[in-house]
Each structure stands twice: as C-alpha cells, then as structure tokens.
C-alpha positions as CSV (number, residue, x, y, z in Angstrom):
1,G,126.7,36.8,-131.1
2,E,123.1,35.5,-130.5
3,G,121.9,39.0,-130.3
4,E,118.5,40.0,-129.1
5,G,116.3,38.3,-131.6
6,E,116.4,34.6,-130.6
7,G,112.8,34.5,-129.4
8,E,110.8,35.3,-132.4
9,G,110.1,33.1,-135.6
10,E,113.3,31.5,-136.6
11,G,115.6,33.4,-134.3
12,E,117.3,35.4,-137.2
13,G,119.5,37.2,-134.7
14,E,119.0,40.9,-134.5
15,G,121.5,43.4,-133.0
16,E,125.1,43.3,-133.8
17,G,125.0,39.7,-135.3
18,G,122.4,40.5,-137.9
19,E,124.5,41.8,-140.8
20,G,127.0,38.9,-140.8
21,G,129.1,39.6,-137.7
22,G,128.2,36.7,-135.3
23,G,124.5,36.0,-135.4
24,G,125.1,32.3,-135.2
25,G,125.7,32.2,-139.0
26,G,129.4,31.7,-139.0
27,G,130.3,35.1,-140.3
28,S,130.1,35.6,-144.1
29,K,132.9,37.5,-145.8
30,E,130.9,39.0,-148.7
31,E,130.8,42.8,-149.5
32,P,128.7,44.5,-146.8
33,L,125.6,46.5,-147.8
34,S,126.0,50.1,-148.4
35,E,123.8,52.6,-146.4
36,E,121.5,53.0,-149.3
37,E,121.1,49.2,-149.9
38,R,120.5,48.8,-146.2
39,R,117.8,51.4,-146.2
40,D,116.1,49.9,-149.2
41,R,116.2,46.5,-147.6
42,D,114.9,47.5,-144.3
43,A,112.1,49.5,-145.9
44,G,110.9,46.5,-147.9
45,K,112.0,48.0,-151.3
46,W,113.8,44.9,-152.6
47,A,111.9,44.0,-155.7
48,R,110.6,40.6,-156.6
49,G,113.3,38.5,-158.1
50,T,116.1,40.0,-156.2
51,I,118.8,37.2,-155.7
52,V,119.8,37.1,-152.0
53,V,121.9,35.1,-149.6
54,I,120.6,34.1,-146.1
55,Q,123.1,34.7,-143.1
56,G,123.0,35.4,-139.4
57,M,120.4,32.7,-138.6
58,S,121.0,31.6,-135.0
59,Q,118.4,28.7,-134.8
60,A,117.7,27.6,-138.3
61,R,121.4,27.5,-139.0
62,E,121.1,25.2,-142.0
63,L,119.7,28.1,-144.0
64,N,122.9,30.1,-143.6
65,G,124.7,30.4,-146.9
66,R,121.7,29.4,-149.0
67,S,120.6,31.5,-151.9
68,G,117.1,32.3,-153.1
69,A,115.0,34.9,-154.8
70,V,112.6,37.5,-153.1
71,V,109.0,36.8,-153.8
72,L,107.4,39.8,-151.8
73,F,107.6,41.9,-148.6
74,D,104.9,41.5,-146.1
75,S,104.7,44.9,-144.6
76,A,102.4,43.9,-141.8
77,M,104.9,41.3,-140.4
78,G,107.9,43.1,-141.6
79,R,109.5,40.1,-143.3
80,Y,110.6,39.1,-146.8
81,E,109.2,36.0,-148.4
82,V,112.3,34.2,-150.1
83,R,111.9,31.2,-152.5
84,L,114.4,28.5,-151.9
85,A,114.9,25.3,-153.8
86,D,112.7,23.3,-151.6
87,R,110.3,25.8,-149.9
88,A,109.5,29.4,-149.2
89,V,110.5,31.0,-146.1
90,R,109.8,34.5,-144.4
91,L,112.7,36.2,-143.0
92,K,113.5,39.4,-141.3
93,P,115.4,42.0,-143.5
94,E,118.6,41.8,-141.5
95,A,118.9,38.1,-142.3
96,L,119.4,38.9,-146.0
97,Q,122.4,40.0,-148.1
98,L,122.6,40.8,-151.7
99,H,124.0,37.9,-153.8
100,P,127.2,38.8,-155.6
101,K,125.4,38.2,-159.0
102,Q,122.7,40.5,-158.0
103,R,125.1,43.1,-156.9
104,K,127.0,42.8,-160.2
105,K,123.7,43.2,-162.0
106,N,122.8,46.3,-160.0
107,K,126.1,47.8,-160.7
108,A,125.9,47.2,-164.4
109,G,122.5,48.9,-164.5
110,K,124.1,52.1,-163.0
111,G,127.1,52.0,-165.3
112,D,129.5,51.2,-162.5
113,E,131.0,48.3,-164.4
114,V,132.8,50.6,-166.9
115,V,136.2,50.2,-165.4
116,F,139.5,49.3,-166.8
117,L,140.2,45.8,-165.4
118,T,142.0,43.0,-166.9
119,E,140.2,39.6,-167.3
120,D,142.3,38.2,-164.4
121,Q,141.4,41.2,-162.2
122,K,137.7,40.7,-162.9
123,L,138.0,37.0,-161.9
124,A,139.8,37.8,-158.8
125,R,137.3,40.4,-157.8
126,E,134.4,38.0,-158.4
127,G,136.2,35.3,-156.4
128,M,136.5,37.6,-153.4
129,Y,132.8,37.9,-153.1
130,A,132.0,34.3,-153.9
131,V,129.6,32.5,-151.6
132,R,128.5,29.0,-151.5
133,M,125.9,28.6,-154.3
134,D,122.8,26.4,-154.1
135,P,122.6,24.4,-157.3
136,Q,118.9,23.7,-156.8
137,F,118.1,27.3,-157.1
138,W,119.4,27.3,-160.8
139,Y,117.6,24.0,-161.6
140,D,114.4,25.6,-160.4
141,Q,115.0,28.5,-162.8
142,A,115.1,25.9,-165.6
143,L,112.0,24.1,-164.5
144,E,110.0,27.4,-164.1
145,R,110.9,28.3,-167.7
146,V,109.6,24.9,-168.8
147,F,106.4,25.4,-167.0
148,E,105.9,28.8,-168.3
149,A,106.4,27.8,-171.9
150,T,103.3,27.9,-174.1
151,N,104.4,25.6,-177.0
152,E,106.9,22.9,-177.7
153,F,109.4,25.2,-179.2
154,E,109.5,27.4,-176.2
155,V,110.0,24.3,-174.0
156,L,113.2,23.4,-175.8
157,G,114.3,27.0,-176.2
158,L,114.1,26.9,-180.0
159,E,112.9,29.5,-182.4
160,A,109.5,28.7,-183.8
161,T,110.5,27.8,-187.2
162,F,110.4,24.6,-189.3
163,T,113.5,22.5,-188.3
164,E,114.3,19.4,-190.3
165,E,117.7,18.7,-188.5
166,L,116.9,16.3,-185.8
167,S,120.3,16.9,-184.3
168,V,119.3,20.5,-183.5
169,I,116.2,19.1,-181.5
170,K,118.2,16.5,-179.8
171,K,120.8,18.9,-178.6
172,A,118.1,21.2,-177.2
173,Y,116.5,18.3,-175.6
174,R,119.6,17.1,-173.8
175,K,120.4,20.6,-172.5
176,I,116.9,21.2,-171.0
177,S,116.2,17.6,-169.8
178,L,119.5,17.4,-167.7
179,A,118.4,20.5,-165.8
180,V,114.9,19.2,-165.0
181,H,115.8,15.5,-164.7
182,P,114.4,14.2,-161.1
183,D,117.7,12.6,-160.4
184,K,119.4,16.1,-160.4
185,N,116.4,18.4,-159.8
186,K,114.9,17.7,-156.3
187,H,111.9,20.0,-157.0
188,P,108.7,18.1,-156.3
189,Q,107.4,18.7,-159.8
190,A,110.7,17.8,-161.6
191,D,109.1,14.6,-163.0
192,A,106.3,16.6,-164.6
193,A,108.8,19.1,-166.1
194,F,110.9,16.1,-167.5
195,R,107.8,14.6,-169.1
196,K,106.9,18.0,-170.6
197,V,110.4,18.3,-172.1
198,Y,110.3,14.8,-173.6
199,G,106.8,15.5,-175.0
200,A,108.3,18.5,-176.7
201,F,111.2,16.5,-178.1
202,E,109.0,13.8,-179.5
203,T,106.4,16.3,-181.0
204,L,109.1,18.3,-182.8
205,S,110.9,15.1,-184.0
206,D,107.8,14.3,-186.1
207,L,107.9,16.8,-189.0
208,Q,104.2,16.5,-189.7
209,Q,103.3,17.4,-186.1
210,Q,106.0,20.2,-186.2
211,K,104.2,21.7,-189.2
212,R,100.9,21.4,-187.5
213,L,102.2,23.2,-184.5
214,L,103.7,26.1,-186.5
215,W,100.2,26.4,-188.2
216,E,98.4,26.4,-184.7
217,I,100.6,29.1,-183.3
218,G,100.2,31.2,-186.5
219,N,103.7,31.2,-187.8
220,K,103.7,33.6,-190.9
221,D,107.3,32.8,-192.0
222,F,106.5,29.4,-193.1
223,S,104.2,28.7,-196.1
224,F,101.7,25.9,-196.0
225,S,100.1,24.3,-199.0
226,A,96.3,24.5,-199.4
227,S,95.9,20.9,-198.6
228,E,98.0,21.2,-195.5
229,E,96.0,24.0,-194.2
230,A,92.8,22.2,-194.9
231,A,94.0,19.1,-193.2
232,Y,95.1,21.1,-190.2
233,A,91.7,22.9,-189.9
234,Q,89.9,19.6,-189.7
235,Q,89.3,17.6,-186.7
236,P,91.2,14.2,-186.6
237,T,89.5,11.5,-188.6
238,E,88.3,8.1,-187.2
239,D,91.7,6.7,-188.4
240,D,93.4,9.3,-186.3
241,D,91.6,8.7,-183.0
242,D,93.9,9.0,-180.0
243,Y,95.8,11.6,-182.1
244,F,96.3,13.7,-179.0
245,F,97.2,10.7,-176.8
246,Q,100.4,11.6,-175.2
247,W,101.7,8.4,-173.6
248,W,104.6,10.1,-171.7
249,W,102.2,11.7,-169.2
250,E,101.0,8.3,-168.2
251,A,104.5,6.6,-168.2
252,T,107.0,6.4,-165.3
253,V,110.2,8.6,-165.6
254,D,112.2,5.3,-166.3
255,Q,110.0,4.4,-169.2
256,V,110.2,8.0,-170.7
257,E,114.0,7.8,-170.2
258,K,114.2,4.4,-172.1
259,A,112.2,6.0,-174.9
260,A,114.5,9.0,-175.1
261,E,117.5,6.8,-175.0
262,E,116.3,4.6,-177.9
263,A,118.6,6.4,-180.3
264,E,119.0,3.0,-182.1
265,G,115.6,3.5,-183.6
266,A,116.8,6.6,-185.4
267,Q,120.1,4.9,-186.2
268,I,118.3,1.9,-187.8
269,D,116.3,4.1,-189.9
270,H,119.3,6.2,-190.9
271,F,121.1,3.2,-192.2
272,A,118.0,1.9,-193.9
273,E,117.6,5.1,-195.7
274,M,121.3,5.1,-196.8
275,F,121.3,1.5,-198.1
276,I,117.9,0.8,-199.5
277,S,116.4,4.2,-200.6
278,D,117.0,3.8,-204.3
279,G,113.8,5.0,-205.5
280,L,112.0,1.6,-205.4
281,G,109.2,1.0,-203.0
282,G,106.7,3.3,-201.3
283,D,107.7,6.5,-199.3
284,V,107.9,5.6,-195.6
285,N,106.7,9.2,-194.8
286,E,103.4,8.1,-196.3
287,V,102.9,5.4,-193.8
288,R,100.1,6.7,-191.5
289,W,99.4,6.3,-187.8
290,I,96.5,4.3,-186.5
291,G,94.8,5.1,-183.3
292,L,94.5,2.7,-180.4
293,S,90.8,2.3,-180.5
294,K,90.6,1.7,-184.3
295,A,93.5,-0.8,-184.0
296,R,91.7,-2.7,-181.2
297,D,88.5,-2.8,-183.3
298,L,90.4,-4.3,-186.3
299,F,92.1,-6.8,-183.7
300,E,88.8,-7.9,-182.4
301,K,87.3,-8.5,-185.9
302,E,90.5,-10.2,-187.0
303,R,90.8,-7.7,-190.0
304,A,94.5,-6.8,-189.6
305,I,98.0,-8.3,-189.5
306,F,99.9,-7.2,-186.5
307,I,103.8,-7.2,-186.6
308,D,105.8,-6.5,-183.5
309,C,109.3,-5.5,-184.3
310,R,110.7,-5.4,-180.7
311,S,113.5,-7.6,-179.5
312,D,112.5,-11.2,-179.0
313,H,112.9,-11.2,-175.2
314,I,110.9,-7.9,-174.9
315,F,108.2,-9.4,-177.1
316,A,108.0,-12.5,-175.0
317,S,107.3,-10.5,-171.8
318,G,103.9,-9.3,-173.2
319,S,102.5,-8.7,-176.7
320,I,99.3,-8.3,-178.7
321,P,97.7,-11.8,-179.0
322,G,98.4,-13.2,-182.4
323,A,101.0,-10.6,-183.3
324,R,104.1,-11.9,-185.2
325,N,107.5,-11.1,-183.7
326,V,109.9,-10.0,-186.5
327,S,112.5,-8.3,-184.5
328,M,114.9,-5.6,-186.3
329,E,117.7,-7.8,-184.9
330,R,116.5,-10.7,-187.0
331,V,116.1,-8.3,-190.1
332,G,119.8,-7.1,-189.5
333,N,121.2,-10.6,-189.2
334,W,119.0,-12.8,-191.6
335,G,117.6,-10.3,-194.1
336,I,114.0,-9.2,-194.3
337,V,112.7,-12.2,-196.3
338,D,114.2,-15.0,-193.9
339,A,113.1,-12.7,-190.9
340,L,109.5,-12.7,-192.1
341,G,109.3,-16.4,-192.9
342,R,107.3,-17.8,-195.8
343,E,104.1,-18.3,-193.7
344,L,103.9,-14.5,-193.0
345,I,104.7,-13.6,-196.5
346,H,102.0,-15.9,-197.8
347,E,99.5,-14.3,-195.5
348,M,100.5,-10.7,-196.3
349,L,100.4,-11.4,-200.2
350,S,97.7,-14.0,-200.5
351,T,95.3,-15.2,-197.8
352,R,95.1,-11.8,-196.0
353,R,96.1,-9.5,-198.8
354,H,93.3,-7.1,-198.4
355,Q,93.9,-6.5,-194.6
356,L,96.1,-3.5,-193.2
357,I,99.4,-4.4,-191.8
358,I,99.9,-2.7,-188.4
359,V,103.5,-2.6,-187.3
360,T,104.3,-1.7,-183.7
361,S,107.3,-1.2,-181.3
362,Q,107.4,-0.3,-177.6
363,V,106.2,3.3,-177.6
364,A,106.3,4.1,-181.4
365,T,108.0,7.4,-181.3
366,P,108.5,9.2,-184.6
367,Y,111.9,7.6,-185.3
368,S,111.4,4.4,-183.4
369,R,112.3,1.0,-185.0
370,C,108.8,0.5,-186.5
371,R,109.5,3.1,-188.9
372,A,112.7,1.5,-190.2
373,F,110.9,-1.8,-190.3
374,C,108.2,-0.2,-192.7
375,R,111.1,1.1,-194.9
376,Y,112.6,-2.4,-195.3
377,L,109.3,-3.9,-196.1
378,L,108.3,-1.1,-198.7
379,R,111.6,-1.7,-200.5
380,A,111.5,-5.4,-200.5
381,G,107.9,-5.5,-201.7
382,H,107.9,-2.4,-203.9
383,T,105.6,-4.0,-206.5
384,T,103.2,-5.6,-204.1
385,L,103.2,-3.7,-200.7
386,P,102.2,0.0,-201.0
387,A,102.6,2.5,-198.2
388,A,98.8,2.8,-197.9
389,R,98.6,-0.9,-196.6
390,F,100.8,-0.1,-193.6
391,R,100.0,1.5,-190.3
392,R,102.1,2.4,-187.2
393,L,100.3,1.8,-183.9
394,R,100.1,5.2,-182.1
395,G,101.5,4.8,-178.6
396,G,103.0,1.4,-179.3
397,I,102.6,-1.5,-176.9
398,F,102.7,0.8,-174.0
399,G,99.6,2.7,-175.2
400,W,97.9,-0.6,-176.0
401,K,98.3,-1.8,-172.5
402,H,97.4,1.5,-171.1
403,K,94.1,1.6,-173.0
404,G,93.2,-1.8,-171.7
405,G,94.1,-3.9,-174.9
406,P,94.5,-7.6,-174.4
407,V,98.1,-8.8,-173.9
408,T,99.6,-12.2,-173.8
409,Q,103.0,-13.6,-172.9
410,M,104.3,-15.8,-175.7
411,L,105.4,-19.4,-175.0
412,A,106.3,-20.2,-178.6
413,Y,107.6,-18.0,-181.5
414,H,105.2,-17.7,-184.3
415,G,107.8,-18.0,-187.1
416,D,109.4,-20.9,-188.6
417,E,111.5,-21.9,-185.5
418,P,110.6,-22.5,-181.9
419,Y,111.1,-19.7,-179.4
420,P,113.2,-18.8,-177.5
421,A,115.9,-18.4,-180.2
422,P,119.4,-17.6,-179.3
423,P,119.6,-13.8,-178.8
424,P,121.1,-12.2,-182.0
425,P,124.2,-10.0,-181.8
426,P,123.6,-6.1,-181.5
427,L,123.0,-4.4,-184.7
428,D,126.0,-2.6,-186.3
429,A,126.5,-0.8,-189.6
430,A,127.9,-3.9,-191.4
431,A,124.8,-5.9,-190.3
432,L,122.4,-3.2,-191.5
433,E,124.2,-3.0,-194.8
434,K,124.0,-6.7,-195.3
435,A,120.2,-6.7,-194.4
436,A,119.5,-3.9,-196.9
437,L,121.4,-5.9,-199.7
438,E,119.6,-9.0,-198.9
439,S,116.2,-7.3,-199.0
440,K,116.9,-6.2,-202.6
441,E,118.0,-9.7,-203.5
442,G,114.9,-11.1,-201.9
443,E,112.4,-9.0,-203.6
444,A,111.5,-11.5,-206.2
445,E,110.7,-14.1,-203.4
446,I,108.2,-11.7,-201.9
447,V,106.6,-10.9,-205.2
448,D,106.0,-14.6,-205.9
C-alpha cells in the first residue's frame, strides 16, 4: 500500500492507498468521500476553517489520525496548508478526509439532518464515524478566541454589562483558564493567553475598573454619574501613577496561579463584611490605591507608615524596609488591637498621625487580604482613622520589587514579641468572627 507518491514531500502515498486503503496510514474506517466532495477537495475548494483528518501518510506516519483546520490551498504546489496543534503542514489533497464534525455541519447546512432517528440511533451513528481526536486542536481554538478578544469581557466570554456578582466572573475565569493553562495547552503562546485571562479576571473583579471599562467601550445600557464620567475622561492623577501597571505580564505562570488561587483574600473580606459592617467606621470602598512611584517617594522621605499583612514567614523572606508585619492570621487569632501592638497604635494615632497608612499584600488584587485588613482597621478606629488616611499599594510587594524598590529580609519582628513567632493556625470562620468581635471591644483602646 505504499502507492506511487513516496518520493515527494512527506510521502503522502498517492494511488490506491491515498484515500484510506493502505497508504501506510493504517486504514481509517470513517465514511469515504462522495464524488462531489472528492472533486471539491482535489480542486482546492475546501474553504478556510474546514475541519479535516489526516490519513494515508506513508513516511510521516505520526500525522495519521490527527485533526486540524484548513488554512489555505496553494494552487501552485497543489497542496492544502493545514493548521495542527503544534505546527502547520502542507499536504496533498488525497491525504485529507473530512472530519465527522465537519461532515455533520455540512449535512445540517443542506437540511440532510431532518431525519427521524432516536437519540440512541444518533449516538450510534456518530460513534460509527468517530476518529481519534486531537485535544490540542480544541485547546488552540480557545486560545485563538482569547487573543482575538478586544476587551476583558470578551476574554472571559461575558456580556459587556456591569456585573457585581464575583461568582459569575470566577466561574467564567475557571472555564477559560483551564483551556489555556500551559499545563494542558502545549501551544507556545499558552502562557501569554493564561496571563491575559487572569488579567481580565482581576480587572473585572474591581468594580471601579469594571465601570471604567464599560465607559471606555461605550456601553450605552449603563448609566454613569456626571462625576464618574468626568473622572474617567481625565488622565490618572499623580496619586494614580502606575494605574495601568499590569503585574501579571511580568510574573511567572506560578506567581499568577498563586494570585488566582488566593481565594482566602476574598473569603477573609467576606467574613469581615458580615461580622463588622455595622455602620461604624469608614467605607472600605473609599480606600484608594497608591502607585508604586508615589509610594517609594513617601518611603524615601519617611512620610508614610507601611503595614504588610502577609503571613509571617512570607514577610520574613523579603519586605519593604521598616514595614510593620501585621498578618491577617494574627488579626484572626489575637484580634486587631493585640495584632497591631501598642507601639504601632501610638504611631498611627499620635507621633505619625498626619502620615498616610499604606497597606500591602503580595500582589494586592482587588479582593486580596489588604482590603480585609483595611476593613478591620476602619471599624476598630471608626472615630480616629478615616478611609482617606489609608492607601493600598498597587501591585503589592511583587510590583515594589519589580520596580526596583528596596527590600530587606527581616531578622526580628517589629511588634511586641521577637520573630519568628510560632505559625498561627489557619483562619477559619470561628476565628474571623472572634477577631471581628474583639475589634469592636477594642475600639476604645485605639481611640485612647
């Protein structure tokens, strides 16, 4: 079954073996082409996007059974260019068969699907023509949709409308990210697609950025206030420098993955909202971001208090010099007052009461732990600590390091006890509720 075509190109196997007889391909069992389909194929009439199956290859046998999509027909060479998962190949027409899904699509277009078959019969018929599928082909389709998307809503396959439910955005993110994740998708640009999908997730998770995006794409179904339109029309202020800093493009896939998996940040904020949102204290939504350049300027002039709310062991691996480590684990187990310590409370309310308080976490996503930390502080110090006094560091410690900010490894804890402290147990609902109640009980201590 080698045929006559073993000498040229990839040795597709012309002659009797070309259409799936021998041809070195192992003999596929799918439905043979009709005379009309054969003429269209040989004449180069199969359109771009036609899904095909390769068969009858006598030399490049590893291609037999793989599926791909037609890109074009080179009439000069008499070959089709077919896009596979990992490369594009040029093949003679006789090496290609219609994929069963393409055949079904063609029949539906002609009305041939109007037949009286039971569901079992339909499944049996489709099973007869089943061929070995190439999963990478479908992963690539998802990747192409991501790259072709023009805004974050399109990236996640969501309608361009204001979405307050974070669960809807999370669900869309999980679905798309699985298809483009480099562990599953072997396309050389899968890591870039994964970063773009995460960026869309983080952008849409921030309701203010979501509104700005709707304004930028000209959504007419959402009404913006006059102040919002004026703010969106202006360029970012000095306090918003690095507004467009997208840390995920500079991070490794592992770092992006860890940020995406930090669901605890949203969970901590959720519990804080339930237990301490009783109308007292500033609104955490009014806490603004501060750009990396502005924050570094205040750091160098010693005109800001930096609080790092990451876990103790992560803080010890590298932090902003002089930053106080007040982890959310400490807040959850000791209460906000004891976690801060008298020395830091005295600084915030007395000796450095006119300085900004900059709170940071690892990457400072919209619902990272620094947001929950600000919520606890606003409630505990509701008469002395307004929202205007706080800032969240855009890009977090990752952005600070990326922009060349100074970093030190701590040898001693800056609070009331030496570092390292025993690692606290993981946060749970009971611990968070206890911390919330203690923050209410300790508010008089902060006021003093």
